[in-house]
C-alpha positions, 0 to 999 in steps of 0.5 A: 139343461137350459130351456129353449126359451133361455135367451142366447148370447151373440156370436161376435168374436173371431179367431184373433179376438178369442186368442186375445182374450186367452192371452189377456187371461194368461199373460197377466198378473200371474207372471208378476206374482206367481214366480216368487212362491213357486221359487220358494217351493221348487228351490233351483228347480223352478224351470222344471216346475214351469215345464211340468205346469206347461205339460199339464196345461197343454193336456188340459187345453187339448182336452178342452179344445176337443170338447169345445168343438163338440159343445160350443156353448157358454159354460166350458167344463160345466157343460162338458162334464154334464154332457159326458159324465152326468149332471153331478160332475158338470155341477162340480166342475161349474162350482169349482170354476166359479169359486176358484176363479172368484178367488183368482179375480180377487187376487188379480184385483189386489195385484192392481192395488198393490202395484198402483197404490200399496197403502190403499190396495184393497180400496183400489182392488174394489174400484177396479172390479167395479170399473171392469164389471161396467165394461163387461156389462156393456158387451163382449166386443168392448171387453175384447177391444180393451183386452187387446190394448192391455195385452199389447202393453203387457207384452211390451213391458215384459219385453222391456224387462228382458232387454234391460236385464240382459243388457245391463244386469249381472245375469249368470247362466249357472243360476239356471242349473238344478242344485241339491236343494231340489225335491220332487215334491217341491217341484210339483208344488211349484208347478201347481202354483205356476198353473195359476198363471196358465189357466186362462185358456179356459176363458176361450172355451167358456165364451163358446156361445159368443165365438163365430164358427166355434167348431174351428175357432176354439180348437185353434185359438186355445193352443195358439194362446197357450203356446205364445204364453209358454214362450213368454213365461219361459223367457221371462222366468229364465232371465229373472232367475239368472239375475236374482238367483233362486234365493233372491227370487223366492224372497222378492215380493215384486221379482220383475221390478227387483230384477230391473232394479238389480240391473242398475235401472231403478228409474225404470222400475215404475214402468214394470209397476205400471205394466203389472197393474195393467196386466192384472187389469187384463186378467181381471177383465177376462176372469170376470167374463169367464165366471159370469158365463159359467154362472149363466150356464149354471143358472140356465140349469137352475143350479144357481138362481134362474134369474141370472140367466137373463141376457141384456136385450141391447148389449147381448151380455149376461148382465145380471150374472155380471153384476152378481159376480162383480159384487162377490169379487169386490167383497172378497177383494176387500178382505182377502190375502193375495197369496192365499187366494192364489193357492185356493184358486189353483186347487179349485181350477185343477179340479175343474180341469181334472173333470175336463180331462175325464170328460175328454177320455169318453171321446176315445182319445186316451193318452193326453186326457189321461196325463192331464187328469193324473197331472191335475190330481197330483198337483192339486193334492201337493199344493200347500196344506192350507190351500188343499184344506180350504179348497176341499172344504169349499168343494164338499160344501158345493157337493152338499148343496147339490145333494140337498137341492136334489133331495128337495 
């Protein structure tokens, strides 16, 4: 564990700020990029896959909220696993979170690039990472204010998509019915991919050291943010599916823009593109916050270089962790493929939440964490083969590093 001399972060965030950061992480680029690959996997069972992802996310959120109330520190499940299951499981959760969310950061940065300037997507992605790292470096309050503005813009754009498609489009309710092309495996694989778009509530828990009255605020903020997100996702997914149909949705690279275009409003497509870029910026901002705070917690325990545990004397931010995370994310975003990043991220983050649920089981509240643990494991192993293979290799590399460090 960290030493008493390690500098602490400042408690500056209230309930509204915590909910906003959670919304900024979830109601982001996930809804713009995850629907198409999920529809390709699920067939006409897309909405079932969304429901499964929501159930697993609810179990994970509930387990995380219980644990966050007991351990209101930066680090999230890294701390919970360490305290409830032992040092190795905490380390494995932290490692999975850092590598998985680094991939998520790269995916969000690339989404900004593909919507803002497709021919120079990777360069734009790197620039976005640099800019938002600078914002986070200046302190959590500035990040929360920017996230609040981004969430407002994204919700307005998503509402506009729904109104335009319902008002002018050729929506068909029959397209929402489940057909013969549905398989259990396909639905569960879609749920795993859609989980990528739900996982942002972890950001609230990882900021536990910066939230005022964390024992009350965090358990309330997590389900509120998740509930709002689920309502938004379900509405948008149903409307887009009713407009494009499953085949059209699965083949689309920009499904929300295509739904607006199909509704006979091509002039408004640019609004959706701007909304997607802003949403990705919001997700990226919150993701970098979460990864840097988990890095801070692991550095305090010397699972990562202890120099990264420094807190800026003026801004109250983990500035060295912020800079290192930003550098790594920028490097990954310069070369990564967005769909590969989504699959790998989903695998690593599902493992992270599996450990969260296992930790919550030690509290004696069994049904919800048991369902969450089984759901995380099932969705992780049913992701695309390449995602499972790469994810397993990276997690095993982290475990090997832990073993070597312990031996030394």
